[in-house]
N, C-alpha and C positions, 0 to 999 in steps of 0.2 A: 511493538507491532500497532496500527492505531485501533483504538479501543472499538468502536462500532463492528469494523471487519472483524476483529478477534472475538469479539461476541459471537458472530454470526457463525463463524466456523465451530466457536466451541459448542454452541448450541447444537450446530446440524449435525457435529460429532458424538454428542450425547445423545441424541434421539436417534441415531444410528446404532449406537450401542444397546439403547432401549429396545430395539426394533430387533436387533440380533438375538437378544436374550430371550423375547418372546416368541422369536420365530423358532427356535431350538426347544423352547417347552412346548410348542404346540405342535412340532413337527415330530415331537419323539413322542404324540398320543395322537398323530393323524394313520390314517390309513388308505384315505381318499386319495386319488391321484390327482383330482382337480383340484381338490383344496390344496394340496401341496404345490401346484403349480401355482396358484394363489399367494401362498405365503411366498414362494421364493420370488415372485414379482413383484410382491410389496417390498421385500429385504433390497432387491435390485434397484428399486425405484430410489429407496430411502440412498443406497448407495452412492447412486448416479448423482442425487441432488447435493449429497457432500462435496465431490469432486468437483461438480460446476460451483458450488459456492467458493470450494478453495479455488478454482481456476478464473472465478471473476475480482474475488479478492486481491490474489496475487498481481492480476492486470491493473487494476486500480489503482494500487497502493503504488505502485513503480511508475503509474503515470503520476502521480500526486506527489511523491515523495523521492522518487530515484534510488534504488537500493545503493548506486554505487555511492552516493553521497550520505546514506541513512545505514550506519554498519549493524545498530542494534536492530532495527526494522528487519535490516535483511537475514540476519543471524535468527531471529524469531521465526522466519519462513521457514527459512531450511531447517530447522530443529521441527519444526511442525510438520512438515514435509516427509521428512524422515522418519516420523514417529508414526506418521499416517499409512506410509505405503505398505507397510509389511503387514499393517491389518486390511487394506484392502486387498491384499493377494491375496490372504486367509480366506476374506470372505468371497473372492473369485471362484479359489480353489472348492470352498464348502458347496457353492451354489452348483457350479459344475460336476462335484462329486454326485451331490443329490438328482441331478438331471439325468445322468449317466444311468443311476441306481435303478430310477423309477422311468427310464424311457421317456421323460418328457420334452416337450419342445425345446429347442437347445436357444440359448442365450445370444442375440443379435447383437456384437460391440458396437459402440462408435469407434468408427476409425481414428477421430482426433481426438477421443474421450482424454486420454492425459496430458495433452500435447505443453500445455502452458506449465502444468506440474513438472514434466521433463525437462523442460525449457529451463526452468529454477534451477534445477538440480545439476543441470549440464553446465551454468554460468556461475554457481556459486558452491556447491557440495564439494566437498575434498576430491582429491583423483580416485581415492580407492572407494570411497561413496560412489560416486560418480560411474565409477568402471562396476560396482556390485549394484547397481540399480540398473544398469542397462542391460547386464545380463540377466536379471530377474524379467525384465520386460521382453526380450528375446525369447527366454526358456517358456514362455507363456504364448508366445505368438501375438503379441501385442504389438501395434503400431510405434515404431520409436522414431517417428518425425521430429519430435522434441527435441530430441540428442542431437541432430542437425542443426539446433539454433541457439542464439545466445541473446540474453537481454543487450539492449544498447543505450548505451548512456541517452536521457530524455533531457537535461538540463544543460547542454553544451552549448547550445544554440542560443536559448533564452539567456544563458549567463553571459555569452558574449557581446549579445545584443543589449543588457544592461549595463556591461562595462563603457561599450560604445556611446552609450547614451550619459550614464550616469556621470562617468568622469569629465566629460566638458562641461558638464551642467554643475557640478560639485565647485571644478575651478572658477567657474563664472559666478559663483555665488559666492565664493570665499572673496573674490575680488570685489563683488557688490558691497558686502560686509564692512570690508576694512577701508573702503574708496568711497563708498557713494555719499556719506555725509560730508564729505571733502567738496565734490562734483555738485552737491545740492546748495550747498554752503550754510545749513542748517543740521541740527541733530535729526533723525528720525522721529516721526511721531508714533503712536500707539498702535494704529494700522499697519503702518510700514512695517514697525516691529514685528507684528504678528507674522507679517506675510513674509518677511525673512527667516521667521523662526519654523514656518512651515516649510519654504523651498529649501533650507537647508536641511531639514528632517527628511524631505522628500529625496535629494540626491544623495546624503549620507546613506537610507535606508535602499537606496537601489544599488550603490556601489558595495555596500556591506554585504547586505544578502547574496551576491554575488561570490564575495569571496571569501564568505565564511562559509565551513563546510556544516550540513546539517539543516533543518528547517524549522524554521520558527512560527510558532502557532499561538494565538492569543486571542481571549474572551474579553473584550471591553464592556463593562458595565456601565453605562453613562447615568441612567435613572432606573430606578425600577420599572422592570417588566421592557426595558429597551436595552439591548446589547449589540454590541460590533463584534463579529466574529472573523478575524481576518487569518491570513496565513503568507509567509515568503515576505518580500517587501513591504507589502502592505503594513503585516504586522509590525516588522522593524520600526514601518514610520510612525506608527501608533505609539510604539514604546518610547521613542526618541522624541516626538512631540510633545505627549503627556507626559514622562516620566524623566525630565531632564532638570538639574539643577537650577538653572537661572531661568527667572521670570522675565518678560520682555520689560516690566515696569521698572525692574532694579538694573536696567543696564546701564543707566545715566546715574 
């Protein structure tokens, strides 16, 4: 799972756990209904915040990495969701039980509160877990629109476009490298070799990143205080251009 998004989820879940502990301590010593309502509102707010963070994290990560091309990231999210949902259900049950006991204001659930979470479960959980969670949502009268949807591959169009552009460029680059000096009638000079190196790195990165499963990410430090962060074919380009065994000056 992508580190920054993971940290946000972990921090939100830890905060929810602490809030739940404080809620139970305060509730057991509280007798005033108004104060109990305030405690419930605070716990509910924290619970909703965790769900929103998870939903946003799922959406952002899929758009950036595509779960279909990154099994490890996908499996991490599925495991996180499948471990969080039972806790989420228990918190909802606790809140509803206390509301009923003290005749407090009922909690208004957002209709699509779990929609992205349900969509992830429907797309990637095992059939057994998918059916189990679907039944759990149904038994609690929680909207199940997410189970009518599945995640789509987001890289297909991008990858096809890369191949359509990259393969002709790669072939042209190879032809230029092996026949360019013949037509020029003299060896390539230094700037021409650097440009050829950049061109071949660019074409290989475009084609290679569309054929290799997964996502490449790199941080390239040029000098102290100056770092280039890149992902996808740009990251591949930097790796090929800077980390290749041949120096243009050593070609001849």
